[in-house]
C-alpha positions in Angstrom: -20.0 -30.9 9.0 -21.0 -27.6 10.6 -22.5 -24.6 8.8 -19.1 -22.9 8.4 -17.4 -25.9 7.0 -20.3 -26.5 4.6 -20.2 -23.0 3.4 -16.5 -23.2 2.7 -16.9 -26.4 0.8 -19.8 -25.1 -1.2 -18.0 -21.8 -2.0 -15.0 -23.7 -3.2 -17.2 -25.7 -5.6 -18.7 -22.5 -7.0 -15.2 -20.9 -7.2 -13.9 -23.8 -9.2 -16.9 -23.6 -11.6 -18.9 -26.5 -10.3 -22.2 -24.7 -9.5 -24.2 -28.0 -9.3 -22.1 -29.4 -6.5 -22.3 -26.0 -4.7 -26.1 -26.2 -5.0 -26.1 -29.7 -3.7 -24.0 -28.9 -0.6 -26.1 -25.8 0.1 -29.5 -27.7 -0.2 -28.3 -30.6 2.1 -27.0 -28.2 4.8 -30.0 -26.0 4.6 -32.2 -28.9 5.6 -30.5 -28.8 9.0 -30.0 -25.0 9.2 -32.9 -23.5 7.1 -32.3 -20.0 8.2 -28.5 -19.8 7.6 -28.4 -16.5 5.6 -24.9 -17.0 4.1 -25.9 -20.5 2.8 -29.1 -19.1 1.3 -27.2 -16.4 -0.6 -24.7 -18.8 -1.8 -27.5 -21.1 -3.0 -29.0 -18.2 -4.9 -25.6 -17.6 -6.6 -25.4 -21.2 -7.6 -28.9 -20.9 -9.1 -28.0 -17.8 -11.0 -24.9 -19.6 -12.4 -27.1 -22.5 -13.5 -29.6 -20.0 -15.0 -32.3 -21.2 -12.5 -33.6 -17.7 -12.1 -36.9 -18.5 -10.5 -35.3 -20.7 -7.9 -32.8 -17.9 -7.2 -35.6 -15.4 -6.8 -37.4 -17.7 -4.2 -34.2 -18.3 -2.3 -33.4 -14.6 -2.1 -37.0 -13.7 -1.1 -36.5 -16.0 1.8 -33.1 -14.6 2.7 -34.3 -11.0 2.6 -37.4 -11.9 4.7 -35.0 -13.4 7.4 -32.5 -10.6 7.2 -33.7 -7.5 5.3 -30.5 -5.6 6.2 -28.1 -8.2 5.0 -25.9 -6.6 2.3 -24.9 -9.8 0.6 -28.6 -10.7 0.0 -29.3 -7.3 -1.5 -26.2 -7.5 -3.7 -27.0 -11.0 -5.0 -30.6 -9.9 -5.7 -29.2 -7.0 -7.7 -27.1 -9.5 -9.8 -30.2 -11.5 -10.5 -32.2 -8.5 -11.6 -29.4 -7.2 -13.8 -29.0 -10.5 -15.6 -32.7 -10.5 -16.2 -32.5 -7.1 -17.9 -34.0 -5.0 -15.0 -31.4 -2.4 -14.4 -33.7 0.1 -12.5 -34.6 -2.5 -9.8 -31.0 -3.9 -9.8 -29.7 -0.4 -9.2 -31.9 0.0 -6.1 -30.7 -3.3 -4.6 -27.1 -2.4 -5.2 -27.5 1.0 -3.6 -29.2 -0.7 -0.6 -26.2 -3.0 -0.4 -23.8 -0.1 -0.6 -25.6 1.7 2.2 -25.6 -1.4 4.4 -21.9 -2.2 3.7 -19.8 0.6 2.1 -16.8 -1.8 1.8 -18.7 -4.4 -0.1 -16.4 -5.7 -2.9 -17.2 -4.6 -6.5 -20.5 -2.9 -5.4 -19.6 0.5 -6.9 -18.7 -1.2 -10.2 -22.1 -3.0 -10.2 -23.8 0.3 -9.7 -22.0 1.8 -12.6 -22.9 -1.2 -14.8 -26.6 -0.9 -13.8 -26.5 2.8 -14.7 -24.8 2.0 -18.0 -27.4 -0.6 -18.8 -30.1 1.9 -18.0 -28.6 4.4 -20.4 -28.2 1.9 -23.2 -31.8 0.8 -22.8 -33.1 4.3 -22.9 -31.0 5.0 -26.1 -32.3 1.9 -27.7 -35.9 3.0 -27.1 -35.2 6.3 -29.0 -33.8 4.8 -32.2 -35.8 3.6 -35.2 -37.8 0.5 -35.3 -35.1 -1.4 -37.2 -32.5 -0.6 -34.6 -35.0 -1.5 -31.8 -35.2 -5.0 -33.2 -31.4 -5.6 -33.1 -29.7 -3.4 -30.6 -31.4 -4.6 -27.4 -30.9 -8.2 -28.4 -27.2 -7.7 -29.0 -26.8 -5.6 -25.8 -28.6 -8.2 -23.7 -26.4 -11.0 -25.1 -23.4 -9.0 -23.9 -25.1 -8.4 -20.6 -25.4 -12.1 -20.1 -21.7 -12.5 -20.8 -20.7 -9.5 -18.8 -22.6 -10.8 -15.8 -21.0 -14.2 -16.2 -17.6 -12.6 -16.3 -18.3 -10.6 -13.2 -19.3 -13.8 -11.4 -16.0 -15.2 -12.4 -14.2 -12.2 -11.0 -16.0 -12.3 -7.7 -15.0 -15.9 -7.2 -11.4 -15.4 -8.1 -11.5 -16.8 -11.7 -9.9 -13.8 -13.4 -8.6 -15.8 -16.3 -12.1 -16.9 -17.3 -13.4 -13.4 -16.9 -10.5 -12.0 -18.9 -11.3 -14.4 -21.7 -14.9 -13.3 -21.9 -14.0 -9.6 -21.9 -11.4 -10.1 -24.7 -14.0 -12.1 -26.7 -16.5 -9.3 -26.4 -13.9 -6.7 -27.5 -13.1 -8.8 -30.6 -16.8 -8.6 -31.6 -17.3 -5.0 -30.4 -14.0 -3.2 -30.1 -15.8 -0.2 -28.6 -17.5 -2.0 -25.8 -16.6 0.5 -23.0 -17.4 -1.7 -19.9 -15.6 -4.7 -21.2 -12.5 -2.6 -21.8 -12.8 -1.0 -18.3 -13.2 -4.3 -16.5 -10.4 -5.9 -18.5 -8.3 -3.0 -17.2 -9.3 -3.8 -13.7 -8.0 -7.3 -14.1 -4.8 -5.9 -15.4 -4.6 -3.7 -12.3 -5.2 -6.6 -10.0 -2.1 -8.3 -11.6 -0.1 -5.0 -11.4 0.0 -4.6 -15.2 -0.7 -0.9 -14.8 0.6 0.2 -18.2 -1.7 -2.3 -19.9 -4.6 -1.1 -17.8 -3.9 2.5 -18.8 -4.2 1.6 -22.5 -7.5 -0.2 -22.1 -8.9 2.7 -20.0 -7.8 5.4 -22.5 -9.5 3.4 -25.2 -12.7 3.1 -23.2 -12.7 6.9 -22.5 -12.3 7.7 -26.2 -15.7 6.1 -26.7 -17.3 7.3 -23.4 -15.5 10.5 -22.4 -18.1 11.2 -19.7 -17.7 7.9 -17.9 -16.6 8.9 -14.4 -15.8 5.4 -13.2 -13.4 4.9 -16.0 -11.6 8.2 -15.2 -11.3 7.1 -11.6 -9.7 3.8 -12.7 -7.4 5.7 -15.1 -6.2 8.0 -12.3 -5.4 5.0 -10.2 -3.5 3.2 -13.0 -1.4 6.3 -13.7 -0.7 6.9 -10.0 0.6 3.3 -9.7 3.1 4.2 -12.4 4.0 7.5 -10.7 2.7 9.3 -13.7 1.7 12.3 -11.6 1.2 14.8 -14.5 -1.0 12.4 -16.4 -2.9 11.4 -13.3 -3.4 15.0 -12.4 -4.8 15.8 -15.8 -7.1 12.7 -15.6 -8.3 13.8 -12.2 -9.1 17.3 -13.6 -11.2 15.7 -16.3 -13.0 13.8 -13.6 -13.7 17.0 -11.8 -15.1 18.6 -15.0 -17.6 15.7 -15.2 -18.5 15.5 -11.5 -17.7 19.0 -10.0 -20.1 18.4 -7.1 -18.8 15.0 -6.1 -16.7 15.1 -2.9 -15.1 11.8 -4.0 -13.8 13.4 -7.1 -12.2 16.3 -5.2 -10.7 13.7 -2.8 -9.2 11.8 -5.7 -7.7 15.0 -7.2 -6.3 15.8 -3.7 -4.8 12.4 -3.4 -3.0 12.7 -6.8 -1.5 16.2 -6.2 -0.6 15.2 -2.7 1.3 12.2 -3.9 3.2 14.6 -6.2 4.3 16.7 -3.2 1.8 19.5 -3.7 0.6 19.2 -0.1 -0.9 22.7 0.4 -3.0 22.4 -2.7 -4.1 18.9 -1.6 -5.3 20.3 1.7 -7.4 22.9 -0.2 -8.9 20.2 -2.4 -9.8 18.1 0.7 -11.4 21.2 2.2 -13.5 21.5 -0.9 -14.6 17.9 -0.6 -15.6 18.6 3.1 -17.6 21.6 2.1 -19.6 19.4 -0.2 -20.0 16.7 2.3 -19.1 17.7 5.9 -19.7 14.3 7.4 -16.9 12.6 5.4 -14.3 11.0 7.8 -12.0 9.9 5.1 -11.6 13.5 3.8 -10.6 14.7 7.3 -8.2 11.8 7.9 -6.5 12.2 4.5 -6.3 16.0 4.9 -4.7 15.4 8.3 -1.9 13.3 6.7 -0.9 16.2 4.5 -1.1 18.7 7.4 1.2 16.4 9.4 3.6 16.1 6.5 4.2 19.8 6.2 4.5 20.3 10.0 1.0 21.6 10.9 0.6 19.1 13.7 -2.1 20.8 15.8 -4.3 21.1 12.7 -3.6 17.5 11.8 -4.6 16.3 15.2 -7.8 18.3 15.1 -8.7 16.8 11.7 -8.0 13.2 12.9 -10.2 13.8 15.9 -12.9 15.2 13.7 -12.9 12.0 11.6 -13.4 10.0 14.8 -16.2 12.4 15.9 -18.0 11.6 12.6 -17.3 7.9 12.6 -16.3 6.5 16.1 -14.7 3.4 14.6 -12.4 5.3 12.2 -9.5 3.5 13.7 -6.9 4.7 11.1 -7.1 8.1 12.7 -6.3 6.7 16.2 -3.3 4.9 14.7 -2.2 8.0 12.7 -2.2 10.2 15.8 -0.2 7.6 17.8 2.2 7.5 14.8 3.1 11.1 15.3 5.3 9.8 18.1 5.1 13.1 20.0 1.4 12.8 20.8 -0.5 11.5 23.8 -4.2 10.5 24.0 -6.5 11.7 26.7 -8.1 9.1 29.0 -11.5 9.4 27.2 -9.8 8.4 23.9 -8.1 5.4 25.5 -11.4 4.3 26.9 -13.0 4.7 23.5 -10.3 2.6 21.8 -10.5 -0.2 24.4 -14.3 -0.2 24.0 -13.9 -0.7 20.3 -11.7 -3.8 20.9 -14.7 -5.3 22.8 -16.8 -5.2 19.6 -17.0 -8.7 18.1 -17.5 -7.4 14.6 -14.5 -5.1 14.6 -12.3 -5.9 11.6 -8.8 -7.3 12.0 -7.4 -4.2 10.3 -9.1 -2.0 12.8 -7.9 -4.1 15.7 -4.4 -3.8 14.4 -4.7 0.0 14.3 -6.0 0.1 17.9 -3.5 -2.3 19.3 -0.6 -0.4 17.8 -2.0 3.0 18.9 -2.4 1.7 22.5 1.1 0.2 22.4 2.6 3.6 21.6 0.4 5.3 24.2 1.4 3.1 27.1 5.1 3.4 26.0 4.8 7.1 26.3 3.4 6.6 29.8 6.3 4.3 30.6 4.0 1.3 31.2 6.3 -1.0 29.1 4.8 -4.4 29.9 1.4 -3.2 28.8 2.9 -1.5 25.8 4.6 -4.7 24.7 1.4 -6.7 25.1 -0.4 -4.4 22.7 2.5 -4.3 20.2 2.5 -8.1 20.3 -1.3 -8.4 19.8 -1.0 -6.0 16.9 1.8 -7.9 15.2 0.4 -11.4 15.7 -2.7 -10.3 13.9 -0.9 -8.3 11.2 1.6 -11.1 10.5 -1.4 -13.3 9.4 -2.1 -10.8 6.6 1.5 -10.6 5.4 3.2 -12.9 2.9 6.9 -13.3 3.8 9.3 -16.2 3.4 12.6 -15.8 5.2 14.2 -18.4 3.0 13.5 -16.2 -0.1 15.5 -13.4 1.6 18.4 -15.7 2.4 18.4 -17.2 -1.1 18.3 -13.7 -2.7 21.2 -12.4 -0.6 23.3 -15.5 -1.3 22.7 -15.0 -5.1 23.7 -11.3 -4.8 27.0 -12.2 -3.1 27.6 -14.9 -5.7 27.0 -12.7 -8.7 28.5 -9.4 -7.5 32.0 -10.8 -6.9 35.2 -8.8 -7.4 35.5 -9.9 -11.1 31.9 -8.5 -11.7 33.1 -5.0 -10.7 36.0 -5.1 -13.1 33.6 -4.3 -16.0 33.2 -0.7 -17.3 30.8 1.4 -15.4 28.5 4.2 -16.7 29.9 7.7 -16.9 29.7 10.0 -13.9 26.6 12.2 -14.2 26.1 15.9 -13.4 23.7 15.0 -10.6 24.7 12.9 -7.6 22.0 10.9 -5.8 22.5 10.2 -2.1 21.0 6.9 -1.1 20.2 6.5 2.6 19.7 2.8 3.2 19.4 0.4 6.1 16.6 -1.0 8.3 13.5 1.0 9.1 13.6 3.0 12.3 17.4 3.3 12.4 17.8 7.0 12.0 17.5 7.4 8.2 15.0 10.2 8.4 17.3 12.1 10.8 20.2 11.7 8.3 17.9 12.8 5.4 16.8 15.9 7.3 20.4 16.9 8.1 21.4 16.5 4.4 18.2 18.3 3.2 19.2 21.3 5.3 22.2 21.8 3.0 21.8 24.4 0.2 23.1 21.9 -2.5 20.9 19.0 -1.6 17.3 18.3 -2.6 15.3 16.4 0.0 12.7 14.0 -1.5 11.3 11.0 0.3 11.3 7.2 0.0 11.3 6.7 -3.8 10.3 3.6 -5.7 12.1 4.6 -8.9 15.3 2.4 -8.6 13.5 -1.0 -8.3 11.1 0.1 -11.1 14.0 1.2 -13.3 15.6 -2.3 -12.7 12.3 -3.9 -13.8 12.1 -1.8 -16.9 15.7 -2.8 -17.9 14.8 -6.4 -17.4 11.7 -6.2 -19.5 13.4 -4.4 -22.3 16.0 -7.1 -22.4 13.3 -9.8 -22.4 14.9 -11.3 -19.3 12.4 -13.5 -17.5 14.3 -13.6 -14.2 14.1 -11.6 -11.0 16.9 -9.7 -9.3 19.8 -10.5 -9.0 19.8 -13.1 -11.8 18.2 -10.5 -14.1 21.4 -8.4 -14.2 24.0 -11.2 -14.2 24.8 -10.6 -17.9 24.4 -6.8 -18.0 27.1 -4.8 -19.6 27.8 -1.1 -20.1 24.8 -0.4 -22.3 22.5 -1.7 -19.6 24.2 0.3 -16.8 23.9 3.5 -18.8 20.3 2.7 -19.5 19.6 2.3 -15.7 21.5 5.5 -15.0 19.6 7.5 -17.5 16.2 6.1 -16.7 16.6 6.6 -13.0 17.7 10.2 -13.3 14.9 10.9 -15.7 12.4 9.2 -13.5 13.4 11.1 -10.4 13.5 14.5 -12.2 9.9 15.2 -11.0 11.0 15.2 -7.4 13.8 17.7 -7.6 15.0 21.1 -8.9 18.4 22.0 -10.2 20.4 21.2 -7.1 23.4 19.0 -7.8 22.5 16.4 -5.1 19.3 14.8 -4.1 18.3 12.1 -1.6 16.6 8.8 -2.2 15.7 7.5 1.3 14.4 4.0 0.6 15.8 1.6 3.2 15.6 -1.6 1.2 17.8 -0.1 -1.6 20.8 -1.6 0.3 20.5 -4.7 -1.8 21.2 -2.6 -4.9 24.6 -1.2 -3.8 26.4 -3.3 -6.4 24.1 -2.0 -9.2 24.7 1.6 -8.1 28.4 1.2 -8.2 28.2 0.3 -11.9 25.1 2.4 -13.0 25.6 5.5 -10.9 29.3 5.5 -9.8 29.0 9.1 -8.4 26.2 8.1 -6.1 26.7 8.2 -2.4 25.4 5.5 -0.1 24.8 6.1 3.6 24.0 3.1 5.7 21.9 4.2 8.7 22.9 2.0 11.7 21.6 1.7 15.2 22.0 -0.7 18.1 20.7 -4.0 16.7 18.1 -4.4 19.4 16.9 -0.8 19.1 16.8 -1.2 15.3 14.8 -4.4 15.4 12.4 -3.5 18.2 11.9 0.0 16.6 10.7 -1.8 13.5 8.6 -4.2 15.5 6.7 -1.3 17.1 6.1 0.4 13.8 2.9 -0.5 11.9 3.7 0.1 8.3 1.0 1.1 5.9 2.5 -1.4 3.4 5.7 -3.3 2.9 8.3 -4.5 5.4 6.5 -7.8 6.1 9.5 -9.2 8.1 8.9 -6.7 10.9 5.9 -8.4 12.6 7.7 -11.3 14.1 10.7 -10.9 16.4 12.3 -14.2 15.2 12.0 -13.2 11.6 13.2 -9.7 12.4 16.3 -11.0 14.0 17.0 -13.3 11.0 16.5 -10.5 8.6 18.8 -8.2 10.5 21.6 -10.9 10.3 21.0 -11.1 6.6 21.2 -7.4 6.2 24.3 -7.1 8.3 26.1 -9.9 6.3 25.3 -8.2 3.0 26.5 -4.8 4.2 29.7 -6.3 5.4 30.1 -7.9 1.9 29.5 -4.6 0.1 32.2 -3.0 2.3 34.6 -5.7 1.2 34.0 -5.7 -2.6 33.3 -2.0 -3.1 35.3 -0.3 -0.3 34.7 3.4 0.4 31.5 3.4 -1.5 29.2 3.2 1.6 29.4 5.2 4.8 28.0 3.7 8.0 26.4 6.3 10.2 25.5 5.2 13.7 22.4 6.9 15.2 23.9 6.9 18.7 27.0 8.7 17.5 24.9 11.4 15.8 23.0 11.9 19.0 26.1 12.1 21.2 28.3 14.1 18.9 26.2 15.8 16.3 28.7 18.2 14.8 31.4 15.6 14.3 29.0 13.2 12.6 27.5 15.9 10.4 30.9 17.0 9.2 31.7 13.3 8.5 28.5 12.9 6.5 29.1 16.0 4.5 32.7 15.2 3.8 31.7 11.8 2.5 29.2 13.4 0.1 31.8 16.0 -1.1 29.7 18.8 0.4 31.1 21.8 2.3 30.0 22.3 5.9 27.0 24.5 6.4 25.7 25.5 9.8 22.1 24.8 8.8 22.8 21.1 8.9 23.3 21.4 12.7 19.9 23.1 13.0 18.1 20.6 10.8 15.0 20.8 13.0 14.4 24.3 11.7 14.3 23.2 8.1 10.8 23.5 6.6 10.1 20.7 4.3 7.6 17.9 3.8 8.5 14.7 5.7 6.3 11.7 5.0 7.8 9.0 7.3 6.9 8.0 10.8 9.7 10.2 12.1 8.2 13.4 10.7 7.6 15.1 14.0 10.7 13.8 15.7 13.1 15.4 13.1 11.4 18.8 13.7 12.8 18.8 17.2 16.4 19.4 18.3 18.5 16.3 18.8 17.5 14.1 21.8 18.7 10.9 23.4 15.5 9.4 24.7 15.4 6.8 21.9 18.9 5.5 22.6 18.8 2.1 24.3 15.0 2.2 24.5 15.1 -1.6 24.0 16.3 -2.0 27.7 12.8 -1.2 28.8 11.6 -4.3 27.0 14.6 -6.6 27.6 12.6 -9.2 29.5 10.4 -9.6 26.4 13.2 -9.9 23.9 14.8 -13.2 24.8 14.3 -14.8 21.4 15.6 -11.8 19.5 18.6 -11.5 21.8 19.4 -15.1 21.2 19.3 -14.7 17.4 21.4 -11.6 17.4 23.9 -13.0 19.9 26.7 -13.3 17.4 26.5 -9.5 16.8 25.6 -8.4 20.4 28.7 -10.1 22.0 30.9 -8.0 19.8 29.5 -4.8 21.3 31.0 -3.1 24.4 29.8 -4.6 27.6 27.8 -1.6 28.4 25.7 -2.0 25.2 25.1 -5.7 25.7 21.9 -7.2 27.3 22.3 -8.2 30.9 21.7 -11.9 30.1 24.9 -11.9 27.9 26.9 -10.0 30.5 26.2 -12.7 33.0 27.4 -15.5 30.8 31.0 -14.1 30.7 
């Protein structure tokens, strides 16, 4: 067994709660490899778990002597000191670990715990002799349990940690840190409402606890509670007015709420407090890009790289502008980063994708494809996607939403008409959105998550323990009205008093049947594009999150067939409820298609819709810069430049491709006829 295999085995023992076996494996392996720093630190953790503090101390002294700048050793030493009731020294070790590795998991939480323990010990020293004899003892007993719980969290045993925190809160309902860390576990399991309750309770007892305010802001943001999150961020600023991170958090909240100009000002404040902060420049650049200030955005991205040369997100973000080209020095810098052995997978993904777009812009398509492929092979490993689940879900949708299902009574027509733009990513949906948002009666928003969340809320209220579509199989009028009212109320924060608004979330196509019954006056526009352009456009796009099917051409082709089959089914069972709009037709005959779209939406024709690129509004998607230009045809049939690399995709999509005009078919299919 080599060192790596031994470490994995020992760590699995510790994670499962068997610290003795972990200790045994570490000791045996260290006889062969006495200077293995990872095994030494793991041995120290096993000793801590077994309460063998002196052994842990000796092991960590050896580890730090071998590698004084190893963050894990400093972090583990801090844990040992904290559990021994030495918060001052523990804090120094945690701060060393943070400086050595700013991304070290849980390190900021440990720093806050050490500071909290410092504060408690100071308070205990100031009370009377009677309190001195009881309070420290009680506090330390909780410290032992808290440290044990954190050990559970670090090794993935959240259930054990949660049990400890809940037990502490039973004995001391006002234990601030137990409540906060219990909230963190709830956050990890996406129970954001529950987390919010714990954090509000914690802050009632410790209103100046900045870390708890930070967690509360995050919990509220996850629920799209922008007003509440903004108020919480302002409370954080009152406590920490000189903290650049607090100003960045406030900027992030108001930026998510669409207040981009104010967010930029807040980021500028953070930068004034700490000029060498690459994350502030990069985040500010995102908002500058969103409101169309491209030159300023590029300058901010470049500044973040000037501060931190491996800030790869900024390289990717610039490439993602689609209208940008790197200079040769920047290309050399990116390629040099790829040679670094310790460059993270996430950073490699950023660079691969950025170089793919760059070489495509230079018309070096073979090299571009190689970089796109390298990006996606690495990214796919980090994604969880099961094509069978998609197929099964679509089959169930078709089974449940039959013609008889639509014979039931639908909700009443509302005063506001949402326009849903659906389809696959990179199929022209942003262009359609921009055309519609140029109309005086239409409110442009962005990709909203409100519809799926509304569906989940209806399921929970009905105590239905099934996922979509089984969750709505027995819904009746009351539930459709509930979904309608909740959705319109939830989306109110994105719109004014215009009678139409846009929800441009591509994956909402699976909910067309729900919309027919819950929002019968809704309009659904299906953004279509040549199957190969649609699929390869998605393949080239590195999404910040979601769309896990886009990183493998075979899975992409299968998903496209599933999407196409479901859309054809919707046209059959709810005819005239969905309008297909082909990107190529919009490009070749803009006015005809614009009038067709407006007519479907019951909107009068307005000249502004033809001059959509002149409309000033925030656009968050990857096409933000492209829709600020007049219509162009360079993206039509872009797949032909990569045809030699798309053999598997062409084969999967063959049933659809052979139905296209010969001029739109791949050459390999034309030859077979």
